[in-house]
C-alpha positions as a printed Julia matrix, in Angstrom:
166×3 Matrix{Float64}:
 -26.45   23.52  -48.99
 -25.24   21.39  -46.49
 -26.71   18.06  -44.79
 -29.24   18.87  -41.94
 -27.37   18.9   -39.11
 -29.0    19.33  -35.46
 -27.74   21.71  -32.92
 -28.8    20.35  -29.9
 -27.84   16.94  -31.2
 -25.79   16.49  -28.16
 -28.2    16.82  -25.99
 -30.62   14.51  -27.79
 -27.7    11.98  -27.53
 -27.51   12.4   -23.92
 -31.26   12.13  -23.28
 -31.29    9.12  -25.5
 -28.63    7.82  -23.36
 -29.89    9.03  -20.04
 -33.08    7.17  -20.88
 -31.23    3.94  -21.59
 -29.87    3.96  -18.4
 -33.19    4.9   -16.26
 -34.59    1.76  -18.85
 -31.49   -0.43  -17.37
 -32.45    0.86  -13.42
 -35.77   -0.06  -13.89
 -35.3    -3.65  -15.05
 -32.76   -3.83  -12.01
 -35.69   -3.14   -9.63
 -37.88   -5.24  -11.04
 -35.69   -8.11  -10.94
 -34.92   -7.12   -7.08
 -39.05   -6.79   -6.2
 -40.05  -10.22   -8.43
 -36.85  -12.01   -6.41
 -38.09  -10.29   -2.99
 -41.7   -11.53   -4.5
 -40.57  -15.01   -4.85
 -39.21  -15.38   -2.07
 -41.94  -13.66    0.47
 -43.86  -16.66   -1.41
 -41.48  -19.12   -0.34
 -41.15  -18.39    2.58
 -45.3   -18.49    3.02
 -45.29  -21.82    1.49
 -42.95  -23.33    4.37
 -44.95  -21.75    7.0
 -48.29  -22.96    5.46
 -46.64  -26.57    4.95
 -45.89  -26.43    8.75
 -49.15  -25.42    9.73
 -50.54  -27.82    8.02
 -48.39  -30.79    8.92
 -49.2   -29.39   12.8
 -52.81  -29.89   12.26
 -52.31  -33.05   10.75
 -50.54  -34.31   13.5
 -52.61  -32.8    16.24
 -55.93  -34.47   14.57
 -54.23  -37.9    13.33
 -54.24  -41.47   15.34
 -51.6   -41.96   18.45
 -48.74  -42.87   16.47
 -48.77  -39.42   14.17
 -49.19  -37.18   17.55
 -46.57  -35.07   17.55
 -44.54  -34.72   20.9
 -44.53  -31.47   22.77
 -41.08  -30.69   21.83
 -41.58  -31.39   18.43
 -44.14  -29.3    18.39
 -42.31  -26.3    20.49
 -40.06  -26.83   18.08
 -42.41  -26.47   15.66
 -43.8   -23.16   16.49
 -40.55  -21.79   17.52
 -40.18  -22.08   13.61
 -43.26  -20.96   12.53
 -42.56  -17.46   15.05
 -39.5   -17.21   12.92
 -40.99  -17.41    9.96
 -43.77  -14.95   10.65
 -41.01  -12.19   11.32
 -39.14  -13.62    7.94
 -42.22  -12.71    6.44
 -42.83   -9.47    8.09
 -39.07   -8.53    7.36
 -39.58   -9.43    3.28
 -43.06   -7.7     3.17
 -41.26   -4.55    4.3
 -38.39   -5.31    1.89
 -40.98   -5.83   -1.26
 -43.04   -2.8     0.1
 -39.24   -0.73   -0.47
 -38.36   -2.65   -3.82
 -42.16   -1.77   -5.12
 -41.68    2.16   -4.06
 -38.32    1.63   -5.74
 -40.27    0.42   -9.15
 -42.07    2.87   -9.06
 -39.49    5.83   -8.55
 -37.76    3.64  -11.32
 -40.35    4.19  -13.72
 -40.89    7.73  -12.8
 -37.71    8.49  -13.93
 -37.82    6.4   -16.95
 -41.47    8.58  -17.76
 -39.31   11.52  -17.29
 -36.6    10.79  -19.64
 -38.49    9.59  -22.14
 -40.46   12.49  -22.0
 -37.36   14.99  -22.07
 -36.32   12.63  -25.28
 -39.58   13.0   -26.96
 -39.13   17.13  -26.83
 -35.76   17.19  -28.37
 -36.39   14.6   -30.85
 -39.86   16.85  -31.75
 -37.82   19.81  -31.96
 -35.21   18.14  -34.35
 -38.53   16.95  -36.58
 -39.39   20.58  -36.76
 -35.9    21.96  -37.51
 -35.37   19.7   -40.22
 -38.86   20.44  -41.9
 -37.85   23.75  -41.3
 -34.89   23.54  -43.1
 -36.04   20.92  -45.93
 -38.49   23.61  -46.75
 -35.93   26.58  -46.97
 -33.73   24.23  -49.18
 -37.36   23.79  -51.27
 -37.58   27.36  -51.36
 -34.1    28.35  -52.3
 -34.09   25.33  -55.29
 -37.02   26.85  -56.23
 -35.96   30.77  -56.32
 -32.86   28.59  -58.11
 -34.78   27.05  -61.33
 -36.45   30.04  -61.34
 -33.45   32.44  -61.82
 -32.39   30.03  -64.37
 -35.27   30.05  -66.54
 -35.7    33.7   -65.86
 -32.13   33.88  -67.54
 -32.7    31.56  -70.48
 -35.98   33.53  -71.53
 -33.78   36.45  -71.5
 -31.13   34.33  -73.26
 -33.88   33.09  -75.7
 -35.38   36.23  -76.34
 -32.1    38.64  -77.09
 -31.29   35.77  -79.63
 -34.61   35.81  -81.3
 -33.96   39.85  -81.76
 -30.61   39.76  -82.65
 -31.26   38.02  -86.53
 -34.08   40.74  -86.91
 -31.39   43.61  -85.86
 -28.87   41.91  -88.54
 -32.49   41.99  -90.66
 -33.09   45.71  -90.0
 -29.47   46.75  -90.79
 -29.03   44.81  -94.06
 -31.92   46.41  -95.09
 -30.43   49.88  -94.71
């Protein structure tokens, strides 16, 4: 009997490739989300630093006081930063949804692969049991043949003895 061949091996190989592709897509989505998270954090830090500088300038001595023009410019910049942060938060939410979607795709691809792998394992186990049954049957037949041959060889000398006595 030849080696075990899973009849759905091509489908199993395809499922493995699909799972690998889903894994890569998830990794890319995670990288994009992490990058967006870092961008948002950097923007938030710039915003907080400017706000802290404005507060320090307001509360400082005369030589530290900021000119109205500088304050105006800082407020416009803070508004722009807030708008940027809103856009970054929206983008981050979209990317996190994409990560969730990609994670679901990977989970589904892995489930499909595992299903085919379990089927392959069951079929291989069936194949091995059938192979063991055939080998056992062949051994039994060989033992029966040997026993019959041995019995006929034992009977042969007694037949020869009987014919000599007559």
